[in-house]
Backbone and ligand atoms as CSV (ligand in chain L), in Angstrom:
chain,resi,resn,atom,element,x,y,z
A,1,MET,N,N,1.195,30.095,-16.142
A,1,MET,CA,C,2.601,30.494,-16.273
A,1,MET,C,C,3.344,29.488,-17.166
A,2,HIS,N,N,4.206,30.013,-18.009
A,2,HIS,CA,C,4.953,29.190,-18.961
A,2,HIS,C,C,6.425,29.126,-18.512
A,3,ILE,N,N,6.892,27.922,-18.225
A,3,ILE,CA,C,8.261,27.749,-17.736
A,3,ILE,C,C,9.130,27.119,-18.823
A,4,GLY,N,N,10.262,27.740,-19.086
A,4,GLY,CA,C,11.261,27.171,-19.988
A,4,GLY,C,C,12.327,26.478,-19.151
A,5,ILE,N,N,12.720,25.312,-19.562
A,5,ILE,CA,C,13.732,24.570,-18.798
A,5,ILE,C,C,14.814,24.048,-19.739
A,6,ASP,N,N,16.044,24.323,-19.377
A,6,ASP,CA,C,17.209,23.842,-20.113
A,6,ASP,C,C,17.381,22.332,-19.854
A,7,ILE,N,N,18.125,21.662,-20.700
A,7,ILE,CA,C,18.317,20.209,-20.514
A,7,ILE,C,C,19.688,19.896,-19.887
A,8,ASP,N,N,20.767,20.257,-20.597
A,8,ASP,CA,C,22.112,19.862,-20.138
A,8,ASP,C,C,22.521,20.655,-18.894
A,9,GLY,N,N,22.830,19.938,-17.840
A,9,GLY,CA,C,23.224,20.588,-16.593
A,9,GLY,C,C,22.048,20.962,-15.709
A,10,VAL,N,N,20.813,20.669,-16.177
A,10,VAL,CA,C,19.620,20.974,-15.384
A,10,VAL,C,C,18.765,19.715,-15.203
A,11,ILE,N,N,18.543,19.001,-16.305
A,11,ILE,CA,C,17.796,17.732,-16.249
A,11,ILE,C,C,18.767,16.564,-16.451
A,12,ALA,N,N,19.639,16.694,-17.450
A,12,ALA,CA,C,20.640,15.657,-17.742
A,12,ALA,C,C,21.975,16.039,-17.104
A,13,ASN,N,N,22.594,15.077,-16.475
A,13,ASN,CA,C,23.868,15.320,-15.791
A,13,ASN,C,C,25.031,15.252,-16.801
A,14,THR,N,N,24.953,16.071,-17.821
A,14,THR,CA,C,25.833,15.986,-18.982
A,14,THR,C,C,27.289,16.327,-18.674
A,15,PHE,N,N,27.505,17.311,-17.811
A,15,PHE,CA,C,28.870,17.798,-17.632
A,15,PHE,C,C,29.739,16.811,-16.867
A,16,HIS,N,N,29.109,16.041,-16.019
A,16,HIS,CA,C,29.826,14.977,-15.321
A,16,HIS,C,C,30.409,13.997,-16.348
A,17,LEU,N,N,29.549,13.602,-17.297
A,17,LEU,CA,C,29.967,12.670,-18.346
A,17,LEU,C,C,30.979,13.325,-19.294
A,18,LEU,N,N,30.744,14.585,-19.618
A,18,LEU,CA,C,31.650,15.304,-20.531
A,18,LEU,C,C,33.081,15.340,-19.971
A,19,VAL,N,N,33.206,15.659,-18.696
A,19,VAL,CA,C,34.529,15.730,-18.072
A,19,VAL,C,C,35.181,14.336,-18.056
A,20,HIS,N,N,34.367,13.333,-17.766
A,20,HIS,CA,C,34.871,11.953,-17.771
A,20,HIS,C,C,35.416,11.575,-19.157
A,21,GLU,N,N,34.633,11.892,-20.197
A,21,GLU,CA,C,35.038,11.556,-21.572
A,21,GLU,C,C,36.252,12.375,-22.010
A,22,LEU,N,N,36.276,13.654,-21.653
A,22,LEU,CA,C,37.422,14.511,-22.004
A,22,LEU,C,C,38.690,14.005,-21.319
A,23,ASN,N,N,38.577,13.639,-20.063
A,23,ASN,CA,C,39.737,13.126,-19.328
A,23,ASN,C,C,40.298,11.871,-20.001
A,24,ALA,N,N,39.386,10.958,-20.369
A,24,ALA,CA,C,39.822,9.703,-20.989
A,24,ALA,C,C,40.461,9.970,-22.350
A,25,TYR,N,N,39.865,10.875,-23.111
A,25,TYR,CA,C,40.314,11.152,-24.481
A,25,TYR,C,C,41.684,11.843,-24.495
A,26,PHE,N,N,41.844,12.818,-23.595
A,26,PHE,CA,C,43.082,13.603,-23.596
A,26,PHE,C,C,44.080,13.141,-22.531
A,27,GLY,N,N,43.736,12.052,-21.815
A,27,GLY,CA,C,44.660,11.470,-20.839
A,27,GLY,C,C,45.008,12.397,-19.696
A,28,VAL,N,N,44.021,13.118,-19.186
A,28,VAL,CA,C,44.241,13.986,-18.021
A,28,VAL,C,C,43.213,13.624,-16.947
A,29,ASN,N,N,43.247,14.382,-15.859
A,29,ASN,CA,C,42.350,14.013,-14.753
A,29,ASN,C,C,41.789,15.254,-14.061
A,30,HIS,N,N,40.997,16.036,-14.788
A,30,HIS,CA,C,40.361,17.205,-14.176
A,30,HIS,C,C,39.090,16.769,-13.460
A,31,ALA,N,N,38.701,17.540,-12.450
A,31,ALA,CA,C,37.436,17.292,-11.755
A,31,ALA,C,C,36.473,18.417,-12.105
A,32,LEU,N,N,35.206,18.063,-12.282
A,32,LEU,CA,C,34.200,19.071,-12.626
A,32,LEU,C,C,34.193,20.213,-11.611
A,33,GLU,N,N,34.423,19.853,-10.362
A,33,GLU,CA,C,34.408,20.841,-9.281
A,33,GLU,C,C,35.488,21.914,-9.461
A,34,ASP,N,N,36.533,21.573,-10.213
A,34,ASP,CA,C,37.640,22.521,-10.393
A,34,ASP,C,C,37.439,23.418,-11.611
A,35,ILE,N,N,36.368,23.179,-12.363
A,35,ILE,CA,C,36.207,23.905,-13.612
A,35,ILE,C,C,35.290,25.107,-13.388
A,36,GLY,N,N,35.904,26.275,-13.440
A,36,GLY,CA,C,35.168,27.489,-13.076
A,36,GLY,C,C,34.623,28.243,-14.267
A,37,ASP,N,N,34.702,27.668,-15.443
A,37,ASP,CA,C,34.227,28.369,-16.636
A,37,ASP,C,C,33.211,27.489,-17.353
A,38,TYR,N,N,32.106,28.092,-17.823
A,38,TYR,CA,C,31.087,27.324,-18.525
A,38,TYR,C,C,31.673,26.645,-19.760
A,39,ASP,N,N,32.641,27.318,-20.370
A,39,ASP,CA,C,33.323,26.742,-21.525
A,39,ASP,C,C,34.386,25.752,-21.018
A,40,ILE,N,N,33.915,24.578,-20.659
A,40,ILE,CA,C,34.740,23.561,-20.015
A,40,ILE,C,C,35.988,23.226,-20.837
A,41,TYR,N,N,35.856,23.315,-22.153
A,41,TYR,CA,C,36.961,22.958,-23.045
A,41,TYR,C,C,38.212,23.797,-22.802
A,42,LYS,N,N,38.008,25.048,-22.354
A,42,LYS,CA,C,39.136,25.953,-22.120
A,42,LYS,C,C,40.147,25.334,-21.157
A,43,VAL,N,N,39.622,24.620,-20.154
A,43,VAL,CA,C,40.464,24.045,-19.118
A,43,VAL,C,C,41.430,23.017,-19.717
A,44,TYR,N,N,41.038,22.385,-20.811
A,44,TYR,CA,C,41.847,21.312,-21.394
A,44,TYR,C,C,42.973,21.844,-22.283
A,45,GLY,N,N,42.856,23.113,-22.680
A,45,GLY,CA,C,43.923,23.759,-23.436
A,45,GLY,C,C,44.368,22.995,-24.666
A,46,VAL,N,N,43.421,22.410,-25.403
A,46,VAL,CA,C,43.780,21.682,-26.618
A,46,VAL,C,C,43.336,22.471,-27.852
A,47,ALA,N,N,43.927,22.147,-28.982
A,47,ALA,CA,C,43.648,22.885,-30.209
A,47,ALA,C,C,42.203,22.656,-30.667
A,48,PRO,N,N,41.599,23.660,-31.307
A,48,PRO,CA,C,40.215,23.534,-31.779
A,48,PRO,C,C,39.993,22.299,-32.651
A,49,GLU,N,N,40.991,21.968,-33.452
A,49,GLU,CA,C,40.868,20.804,-34.342
A,49,GLU,C,C,40.741,19.495,-33.546
A,50,GLU,N,N,41.511,19.405,-32.482
A,50,GLU,CA,C,41.446,18.213,-31.608
A,50,GLU,C,C,40.085,18.113,-30.929
A,51,LEU,N,N,39.576,19.282,-30.512
A,51,LEU,CA,C,38.274,19.302,-29.857
A,51,LEU,C,C,37.167,18.899,-30.819
A,52,LYS,N,N,37.318,19.321,-32.057
A,52,LYS,CA,C,36.337,18.980,-33.075
A,52,LYS,C,C,36.288,17.459,-33.259
A,53,GLN,N,N,37.467,16.860,-33.304
A,53,GLN,CA,C,37.560,15.404,-33.421
A,53,GLN,C,C,36.900,14.707,-32.230
A,54,PHE,N,N,37.186,15.250,-31.052
A,54,PHE,CA,C,36.584,14.703,-29.835
A,54,PHE,C,C,35.063,14.768,-29.932
A,55,SER,N,N,34.547,15.943,-30.284
A,55,SER,CA,C,33.097,16.151,-30.354
A,55,SER,C,C,32.460,15.190,-31.351
A,56,LEU,N,N,33.077,15.077,-32.515
A,56,LEU,CA,C,32.515,14.213,-33.554
A,56,LEU,C,C,32.431,12.767,-33.084
A,57,SER,N,N,33.474,12.318,-32.379
A,57,SER,CA,C,33.484,10.911,-31.973
A,57,SER,C,C,32.623,10.659,-30.731
A,58,LYS,N,N,32.305,11.697,-29.972
A,58,LYS,CA,C,31.632,11.474,-28.685
A,58,LYS,C,C,30.220,12.063,-28.594
A,59,GLU,N,N,29.773,12.777,-29.616
A,59,GLU,CA,C,28.500,13.488,-29.501
A,59,GLU,C,C,27.323,12.580,-29.145
A,60,ASN,N,N,27.238,11.438,-29.804
A,60,ASN,CA,C,26.133,10.523,-29.516
A,60,ASN,C,C,26.138,10.054,-28.068
A,61,ILE,N,N,27.329,9.767,-27.559
A,61,ILE,CA,C,27.450,9.325,-26.165
A,61,ILE,C,C,27.013,10.442,-25.227
A,62,LEU,N,N,27.397,11.676,-25.575
A,62,LEU,CA,C,27.083,12.802,-24.694
A,62,LEU,C,C,25.590,13.155,-24.710
A,63,ILE,N,N,24.878,12.737,-25.754
A,63,ILE,CA,C,23.432,12.966,-25.821
A,63,ILE,C,C,22.688,11.805,-25.146
A,64,SER,N,N,23.128,10.590,-25.424
A,64,SER,CA,C,22.394,9.403,-24.939
A,64,SER,C,C,22.869,8.914,-23.571
A,65,GLY,N,N,24.089,9.242,-23.202
A,65,GLY,CA,C,24.715,8.612,-22.046
A,65,GLY,C,C,24.557,9.241,-20.672
A,66,PRO,N,N,24.189,10.540,-20.559
A,66,PRO,CA,C,24.185,11.129,-19.218
A,66,PRO,C,C,23.147,10.495,-18.293
A,67,GLY,N,N,23.432,10.519,-17.011
A,67,GLY,CA,C,22.419,10.164,-16.022
A,67,GLY,C,C,21.491,11.349,-15.828
A,68,ILE,N,N,20.555,11.174,-14.905
A,68,ILE,CA,C,19.596,12.248,-14.646
A,68,ILE,C,C,20.023,13.021,-13.401
A,69,ILE,N,N,19.771,14.319,-13.383
A,69,ILE,CA,C,20.025,15.113,-12.173
A,69,ILE,C,C,18.968,14.688,-11.140
A,70,PRO,N,N,19.386,14.343,-9.929
A,70,PRO,CA,C,18.426,13.812,-8.948
A,70,PRO,C,C,17.207,14.728,-8.760
A,71,GLY,N,N,16.029,14.117,-8.821
A,71,GLY,CA,C,14.783,14.851,-8.580
A,71,GLY,C,C,14.146,15.454,-9.819
A,72,ALA,N,N,14.897,15.536,-10.923
A,72,ALA,CA,C,14.361,16.210,-12.118
A,72,ALA,C,C,13.071,15.542,-12.604
A,73,ASP,N,N,13.046,14.208,-12.637
A,73,ASP,CA,C,11.847,13.502,-13.118
A,73,ASP,C,C,10.661,13.728,-12.181
A,74,PHE,N,N,10.882,13.580,-10.895
A,74,PHE,CA,C,9.816,13.746,-9.900
A,74,PHE,C,C,9.204,15.151,-9.976
A,75,TYR,N,N,10.061,16.170,-10.009
A,75,TYR,CA,C,9.547,17.541,-9.975
A,75,TYR,C,C,8.979,17.981,-11.324
A,76,LEU,N,N,9.505,17.438,-12.429
A,76,LEU,CA,C,8.902,17.734,-13.740
A,76,LEU,C,C,7.472,17.213,-13.790
A,77,LYS,N,N,7.237,16.045,-13.173
A,77,LYS,CA,C,5.874,15.487,-13.145
A,77,LYS,C,C,4.934,16.422,-12.398
A,78,LEU,N,N,5.402,17.016,-11.333
A,78,LEU,CA,C,4.565,17.976,-10.592
A,78,LEU,C,C,4.355,19.247,-11.422
A,79,LEU,N,N,5.416,19.719,-12.041
A,79,LEU,CA,C,5.349,20.998,-12.770
A,79,LEU,C,C,4.386,20.937,-13.957
A,80,VAL,N,N,4.407,19.826,-14.720
A,80,VAL,CA,C,3.548,19.781,-15.918
A,80,VAL,C,C,2.060,19.749,-15.566
A,81,ASN,N,N,1.747,19.380,-14.317
A,81,ASN,CA,C,0.337,19.409,-13.891
A,81,ASN,C,C,-0.150,20.815,-13.578
A,82,THR,N,N,0.785,21.709,-13.300
A,82,THR,CA,C,0.406,23.056,-12.857
A,82,THR,C,C,0.723,24.124,-13.888
A,83,TYR,N,N,1.811,23.930,-14.621
A,83,TYR,CA,C,2.319,24.973,-15.522
A,83,TYR,C,C,2.490,24.423,-16.935
A,84,GLU,N,N,2.678,25.356,-17.871
A,84,GLU,CA,C,3.082,24.943,-19.210
A,84,GLU,C,C,4.606,24.808,-19.183
A,85,VAL,N,N,5.114,23.687,-19.658
A,85,VAL,CA,C,6.547,23.423,-19.554
A,85,VAL,C,C,7.152,23.166,-20.937
A,86,SER,N,N,8.100,24.017,-21.328
A,86,SER,CA,C,8.845,23.817,-22.571
A,86,SER,C,C,10.304,23.528,-22.235
A,87,LEU,N,N,10.817,22.415,-22.747
A,87,LEU,CA,C,12.247,22.137,-22.598
A,87,LEU,C,C,12.946,22.808,-23.773
A,88,ILE,N,N,13.858,23.717,-23.490
A,88,ILE,CA,C,14.515,24.490,-24.550
A,88,ILE,C,C,16.027,24.352,-24.397
A,89,SER,N,N,16.643,23.669,-25.364
A,89,SER,CA,C,18.059,23.335,-25.284
A,89,SER,C,C,18.818,23.927,-26.463
A,90,ALA,N,N,20.120,24.144,-26.260
A,90,ALA,CA,C,20.979,24.623,-27.345
A,90,ALA,C,C,21.443,23.470,-28.241
A,91,ARG,N,N,21.057,22.238,-27.900
A,91,ARG,CA,C,21.463,21.089,-28.725
A,91,ARG,C,C,20.998,21.264,-30.168
A,92,PRO,N,N,21.781,20.740,-31.124
A,92,PRO,CA,C,21.353,20.800,-32.528
A,92,PRO,C,C,20.100,19.948,-32.760
A,93,GLU,N,N,19.243,20.420,-33.642
A,93,GLU,CA,C,17.973,19.764,-33.998
A,93,GLU,C,C,18.163,18.290,-34.405
A,94,LYS,N,N,19.339,17.991,-34.992
A,94,LYS,CA,C,19.556,16.606,-35.476
A,94,LYS,C,C,19.524,15.578,-34.346
A,95,TYR,N,N,19.634,16.050,-33.095
A,95,TYR,CA,C,19.584,15.127,-31.958
A,95,TYR,C,C,18.201,15.021,-31.331
A,96,PHE,N,N,17.176,15.467,-32.070
A,96,PHE,CA,C,15.817,15.487,-31.519
A,96,PHE,C,C,15.370,14.087,-31.079
A,97,ARG,N,N,15.518,13.106,-31.975
A,97,ARG,CA,C,15.030,11.756,-31.675
A,97,ARG,C,C,15.794,11.131,-30.500
A,98,LEU,N,N,17.120,11.310,-30.482
A,98,LEU,CA,C,17.923,10.776,-29.366
A,98,LEU,C,C,17.540,11.438,-28.045
A,99,THR,N,N,17.273,12.744,-28.127
A,99,THR,CA,C,16.890,13.487,-26.916
A,99,THR,C,C,15.526,13.013,-26.421
A,100,GLU,N,N,14.611,12.832,-27.374
A,100,GLU,CA,C,13.265,12.336,-27.040
A,100,GLU,C,C,13.354,10.949,-26.372
A,101,LYS,N,N,14.214,10.114,-26.934
A,101,LYS,CA,C,14.379,8.759,-26.378
A,101,LYS,C,C,14.941,8.811,-24.955
A,102,TRP,N,N,15.869,9.721,-24.732
A,102,TRP,CA,C,16.453,9.888,-23.391
A,102,TRP,C,C,15.366,10.320,-22.402
A,103,MET,N,N,14.502,11.230,-22.831
A,103,MET,CA,C,13.410,11.708,-21.972
A,103,MET,C,C,12.448,10.564,-21.647
A,104,GLU,N,N,12.201,9.721,-22.646
A,104,GLU,CA,C,11.331,8.549,-22.426
A,104,GLU,C,C,11.967,7.591,-21.421
A,105,LYS,N,N,13.258,7.361,-21.601
A,105,LYS,CA,C,13.989,6.438,-20.725
A,105,LYS,C,C,13.871,6.852,-19.259
A,106,TYR,N,N,13.938,8.164,-19.008
A,106,TYR,CA,C,13.903,8.647,-17.620
A,106,TYR,C,C,12.522,9.154,-17.199
A,107,ASN,N,N,11.514,8.891,-18.051
A,107,ASN,CA,C,10.134,9.301,-17.724
A,107,ASN,C,C,10.003,10.785,-17.412
A,108,ILE,N,N,10.589,11.590,-18.274
A,108,ILE,CA,C,10.514,13.044,-18.101
A,108,ILE,C,C,9.331,13.568,-18.924
A,109,PRO,N,N,8.334,14.140,-18.272
A,109,PRO,CA,C,7.221,14.707,-19.030
A,109,PRO,C,C,7.476,16.180,-19.392
A,110,TYR,N,N,6.838,16.647,-20.451
A,110,TYR,CA,C,6.961,18.054,-20.873
A,110,TYR,C,C,5.861,18.317,-21.887
A,111,HIS,N,N,5.610,19.577,-22.166
A,111,HIS,CA,C,4.608,19.929,-23.175
A,111,HIS,C,C,5.240,20.189,-24.538
A,112,ARG,N,N,6.497,20.609,-24.521
A,112,ARG,CA,C,7.148,20.987,-25.778
A,112,ARG,C,C,8.653,20.753,-25.647
A,113,LEU,N,N,9.262,20.221,-26.709
A,113,LEU,CA,C,10.720,20.011,-26.704
A,113,LEU,C,C,11.312,20.781,-27.881
A,114,ILE,N,N,12.202,21.704,-27.566
A,114,ILE,CA,C,12.803,22.524,-28.625
A,114,ILE,C,C,14.320,22.397,-28.570
A,115,LEU,N,N,14.913,21.905,-29.657
A,115,LEU,CA,C,16.374,21.918,-29.760
A,115,LEU,C,C,16.718,23.103,-30.653
A,116,TRP,N,N,17.124,24.161,-30.008
A,116,TRP,CA,C,17.234,25.477,-30.630
A,116,TRP,C,C,18.505,25.622,-31.454
A,117,GLY,N,N,19.525,24.814,-31.169
A,117,GLY,CA,C,20.740,24.815,-31.990
A,117,GLY,C,C,21.705,25.958,-31.729
A,118,GLN,N,N,21.385,26.825,-30.783
A,118,GLN,CA,C,22.312,27.912,-30.430
A,118,GLN,C,C,22.096,28.280,-28.971
A,119,HIS,N,N,23.123,28.887,-28.376
A,119,HIS,CA,C,23.064,29.147,-26.936
A,119,HIS,C,C,22.147,30.312,-26.583
A,120,ASP,N,N,22.032,31.276,-27.465
A,120,ASP,CA,C,21.195,32.450,-27.174
A,120,ASP,C,C,19.716,32.065,-27.333
A,121,LYS,N,N,19.007,31.986,-26.197
A,121,LYS,CA,C,17.618,31.497,-26.213
A,121,LYS,C,C,16.593,32.622,-26.127
A,122,ARG,N,N,17.037,33.876,-26.246
A,122,ARG,CA,C,16.123,35.006,-26.040
A,122,ARG,C,C,14.967,34.996,-27.022
A,123,GLU,N,N,15.285,34.818,-28.313
A,123,GLU,CA,C,14.264,34.917,-29.356
A,123,GLU,C,C,13.156,33.883,-29.145
A,124,VAL,N,N,13.539,32.648,-28.932
A,124,VAL,CA,C,12.535,31.580,-28.789
A,124,VAL,C,C,11.716,31.765,-27.512
A,125,CYS,N,N,12.359,32.221,-26.441
A,125,CYS,CA,C,11.631,32.416,-25.176
A,125,CYS,C,C,10.631,33.563,-25.277
A,126,VAL,N,N,11.040,34.638,-25.913
A,126,VAL,CA,C,10.133,35.787,-26.085
A,126,VAL,C,C,8.980,35.363,-27.001
A,127,HIS,N,N,9.299,34.670,-28.072
A,127,HIS,CA,C,8.294,34.214,-29.034
A,127,HIS,C,C,7.246,33.316,-28.363
A,128,LEU,N,N,7.701,32.411,-27.501
A,128,LEU,CA,C,6.775,31.470,-26.845
A,128,LEU,C,C,6.066,32.076,-25.632
A,129,GLY,N,N,6.531,33.245,-25.196
A,129,GLY,CA,C,5.936,33.856,-24.012
A,129,GLY,C,C,6.337,33.151,-22.725
A,130,VAL,N,N,7.611,32.721,-22.654
A,130,VAL,CA,C,8.125,32.071,-21.439
A,130,VAL,C,C,8.211,33.116,-20.312
A,131,ASN,N,N,7.673,32.775,-19.135
A,131,ASN,CA,C,7.642,33.710,-17.999
A,131,ASN,C,C,8.767,33.485,-16.998
A,132,LEU,N,N,9.375,32.308,-17.074
A,132,LEU,CA,C,10.411,31.954,-16.103
A,132,LEU,C,C,11.274,30.875,-16.735
A,133,PHE,N,N,12.611,30.970,-16.554
A,133,PHE,CA,C,13.488,29.988,-17.181
A,133,PHE,C,C,14.385,29.334,-16.133
A,134,VAL,N,N,14.624,28.047,-16.286
A,134,VAL,CA,C,15.549,27.327,-15.401
A,134,VAL,C,C,16.778,26.961,-16.239
A,135,GLU,N,N,17.947,27.438,-15.813
A,135,GLU,CA,C,19.147,27.410,-16.666
A,135,GLU,C,C,20.383,27.166,-15.793
A,136,ASP,N,N,21.460,26.634,-16.390
A,136,ASP,CA,C,22.703,26.506,-15.615
A,136,ASP,C,C,23.824,27.366,-16.182
A,137,SER,N,N,23.589,28.028,-17.312
A,137,SER,CA,C,24.612,28.915,-17.859
A,137,SER,C,C,24.362,30.336,-17.360
A,138,LEU,N,N,25.368,30.894,-16.706
A,138,LEU,CA,C,25.233,32.258,-16.169
A,138,LEU,C,C,25.033,33.265,-17.301
A,139,LYS,N,N,25.741,33.045,-18.408
A,139,LYS,CA,C,25.617,33.958,-19.559
A,139,LYS,C,C,24.175,33.953,-20.089
A,140,ASN,N,N,23.612,32.756,-20.280
A,140,ASN,CA,C,22.222,32.662,-20.748
A,140,ASN,C,C,21.269,33.313,-19.763
A,141,ALA,N,N,21.526,33.069,-18.474
A,141,ALA,CA,C,20.642,33.611,-17.431
A,141,ALA,C,C,20.610,35.137,-17.503
A,142,ILE,N,N,21.780,35.742,-17.669
A,142,ILE,CA,C,21.863,37.207,-17.707
A,142,ILE,C,C,21.189,37.753,-18.978
A,143,GLN,N,N,21.378,37.051,-20.094
A,143,GLN,CA,C,20.726,37.464,-21.352
A,143,GLN,C,C,19.209,37.424,-21.221
A,144,LEU,N,N,18.679,36.324,-20.682
A,144,LEU,CA,C,17.221,36.163,-20.558
A,144,LEU,C,C,16.653,37.182,-19.583
A,145,ASN,N,N,17.387,37.396,-18.514
A,145,ASN,CA,C,16.961,38.353,-17.494
A,145,ASN,C,C,16.849,39.764,-18.078
A,146,ALA,N,N,17.745,40.070,-19.017
A,146,ALA,CA,C,17.712,41.393,-19.668
A,146,ALA,C,C,16.462,41.549,-20.538
A,147,CYS,N,N,15.811,40.443,-20.884
A,147,CYS,CA,C,14.543,40.491,-21.631
A,147,CYS,C,C,13.349,40.389,-20.688
A,148,ASN,N,N,13.571,40.689,-19.421
A,148,ASN,CA,C,12.492,40.644,-18.425
A,148,ASN,C,C,11.970,39.236,-18.154
A,149,ILE,N,N,12.805,38.239,-18.396
A,149,ILE,CA,C,12.417,36.869,-18.042
A,149,ILE,C,C,13.214,36.490,-16.784
A,150,PRO,N,N,12.526,36.302,-15.653
A,150,PRO,CA,C,13.239,35.875,-14.451
A,150,PRO,C,C,13.848,34.486,-14.653
A,151,VAL,N,N,14.968,34.225,-13.976
A,151,VAL,CA,C,15.687,32.972,-14.200
A,151,VAL,C,C,16.034,32.309,-12.866
A,152,ILE,N,N,15.871,31.009,-12.827
A,152,ILE,CA,C,16.404,30.211,-11.731
A,152,ILE,C,C,17.694,29.592,-12.252
A,153,LEU,N,N,18.809,29.895,-11.580
A,153,LEU,CA,C,20.112,29.375,-12.004
A,153,LEU,C,C,20.453,28.160,-11.152
A,154,PHE,N,N,20.575,27.020,-11.813
A,154,PHE,CA,C,20.915,25.798,-11.091
A,154,PHE,C,C,22.404,25.847,-10.775
A,155,ASN,N,N,22.731,25.864,-9.510
A,155,ASN,CA,C,24.116,26.076,-9.081
A,155,ASN,C,C,25.073,25.021,-9.633
A,156,ALA,N,N,26.229,25.487,-10.105
A,156,ALA,CA,C,27.283,24.596,-10.609
A,156,ALA,C,C,28.628,25.301,-10.421
A,157,PRO,N,N,29.719,24.530,-10.368
A,157,PRO,CA,C,31.038,25.164,-10.185
A,157,PRO,C,C,31.328,26.210,-11.261
A,158,TYR,N,N,30.789,26.000,-12.484
A,158,TYR,CA,C,31.104,26.881,-13.612
A,158,TYR,C,C,30.156,28.081,-13.745
A,159,ASN,N,N,29.224,28.283,-12.798
A,159,ASN,CA,C,28.354,29.464,-12.941
A,159,ASN,C,C,28.370,30.376,-11.720
A,160,GLN,N,N,29.514,30.375,-11.022
A,160,GLN,CA,C,29.623,31.202,-9.825
A,160,GLN,C,C,29.711,32.680,-10.176
A,161,GLY,N,N,29.355,33.527,-9.228
A,161,GLY,CA,C,29.410,34.975,-9.444
A,161,GLY,C,C,28.183,35.633,-8.859
A,162,ASN,N,N,28.235,36.958,-8.772
A,162,ASN,CA,C,27.095,37.700,-8.236
A,162,ASN,C,C,25.964,37.698,-9.242
A,163,LEU,N,N,24.748,37.666,-8.714
A,163,LEU,CA,C,23.580,37.625,-9.593
A,163,LEU,C,C,22.773,38.908,-9.485
A,164,PRO,N,N,22.285,39.383,-10.632
A,164,PRO,CA,C,21.393,40.539,-10.572
A,164,PRO,C,C,20.037,40.151,-9.986
A,165,GLU,N,N,19.192,41.148,-9.782
A,165,GLU,CA,C,17.844,40.894,-9.285
A,165,GLU,C,C,17.107,39.988,-10.264
A,166,LYS,N,N,16.244,39.165,-9.747
A,166,LYS,CA,C,15.426,38.261,-10.560
A,166,LYS,C,C,16.205,37.155,-11.262
A,167,ILE,N,N,17.412,36.878,-10.749
A,167,ILE,CA,C,18.049,35.583,-11.039
A,167,ILE,C,C,18.310,34.948,-9.677
A,168,TRP,N,N,17.705,33.802,-9.450
A,168,TRP,CA,C,17.824,33.151,-8.146
A,168,TRP,C,C,18.646,31.881,-8.291
A,169,ARG,N,N,19.643,31.739,-7.419
A,169,ARG,CA,C,20.479,30.533,-7.439
A,169,ARG,C,C,19.808,29.435,-6.615
A,170,CYS,N,N,19.627,28.259,-7.210
A,170,CYS,CA,C,19.063,27.119,-6.484
A,170,CYS,C,C,20.050,25.958,-6.540
A,171,HIS,N,N,20.042,25.146,-5.506
A,171,HIS,CA,C,21.033,24.072,-5.394
A,171,HIS,C,C,20.471,22.677,-5.614
A,172,SER,N,N,19.167,22.574,-5.784
A,172,SER,CA,C,18.562,21.237,-5.933
A,172,SER,C,C,17.194,21.396,-6.591
A,173,TRP,N,N,16.644,20.272,-7.063
A,173,TRP,CA,C,15.308,20.306,-7.659
A,173,TRP,C,C,14.214,20.661,-6.657
A,174,PRO,N,N,14.263,20.167,-5.417
A,174,PRO,CA,C,13.246,20.630,-4.459
A,174,PRO,C,C,13.254,22.158,-4.310
A,175,GLU,N,N,14.447,22.736,-4.281
A,175,GLU,CA,C,14.561,24.193,-4.143
A,175,GLU,C,C,14.059,24.909,-5.412
A,176,ILE,N,N,14.350,24.328,-6.572
A,176,ILE,CA,C,13.852,24.905,-7.831
A,176,ILE,C,C,12.326,24.919,-7.819
A,177,HIS,N,N,11.739,23.791,-7.433
A,177,HIS,CA,C,10.279,23.666,-7.408
A,177,HIS,C,C,9.647,24.701,-6.475
A,178,GLN,N,N,10.228,24.839,-5.309
A,178,GLN,CA,C,9.724,25.805,-4.327
A,178,GLN,C,C,9.814,27.245,-4.876
A,179,THR,N,N,10.930,27.543,-5.525
A,179,THR,CA,C,11.120,28.893,-6.066
A,179,THR,C,C,10.141,29.165,-7.200
A,180,ILE,N,N,9.891,28.174,-8.046
A,180,ILE,CA,C,8.916,28.344,-9.133
A,180,ILE,C,C,7.547,28.684,-8.545
A,181,ASP,N,N,7.135,27.939,-7.532
A,181,ASP,CA,C,5.838,28.206,-6.909
A,181,ASP,C,C,5.793,29.608,-6.297
A,182,GLN,N,N,6.898,30.032,-5.734
A,182,GLN,CA,C,6.949,31.387,-5.163
A,182,GLN,C,C,6.797,32.440,-6.246
A,183,VAL,N,N,7.518,32.262,-7.349
A,183,VAL,CA,C,7.441,33.232,-8.456
A,183,VAL,C,C,6.015,33.244,-9.026
A,184,ALA,N,N,5.420,32.054,-9.168
A,184,ALA,CA,C,4.037,31.954,-9.691
A,184,ALA,C,C,3.077,32.693,-8.762
A,185,GLY,N,N,3.307,32.554,-7.457
A,185,GLY,CA,C,2.464,33.234,-6.469
A,185,GLY,C,C,2.545,34.743,-6.607
A,186,LEU,N,N,3.738,35.211,-6.915
A,186,LEU,CA,C,3.942,36.663,-7.081
A,186,LEU,C,C,3.230,37.163,-8.322
A,187,LYS,N,N,3.076,36.272,-9.309
A,187,LYS,CA,C,2.514,36.684,-10.601
A,187,LYS,C,C,0.987,36.689,-10.587
A,188,LYS,N,N,0.374,36.074,-9.582
A,188,LYS,CA,C,-1.091,35.973,-9.563
A,188,LYS,C,C,-1.732,37.342,-9.407
L,1,MG,MG,MG,22.699,23.852,-19.741
């Protein structure tokens, strides 16, 4: 079985850092828990030009600086022994080396690292023959599911809502691991 796994919000605790940096930059005090939309920037209500400036000045920090989601390293080590594991992120390709270094820093193993550069991951997943995807964006999850790829949605304040069949909400890495094994069992 071939598992695709997202990076930001699934392995890297990026949104925690993003909210912290946005708060400092724009002088406000939002909490991640209060942000109900995947497009976190909407909550800040600032002009696109200001956001562009923010992104340009903070992108390196947001790639290199996040902590790890608890358990991601431990369970990735188990997964790569049993399954084929591709990390597939919407990050731009230019951050490949920084992303690789971050993975080394946290001892994250994988078989393939793809920085796809866009949020729609359907084409690359179908091309690689991904059988199951772990994602934190509800929009991505629904898109992939429509291509017959079951999805594990890592629970977050910004991905709430009802889920169709074959998208399972998980709240932790132990639960993700258990669900992957269950799906693999069904596929045998
Ligand atoms: Mg993500």
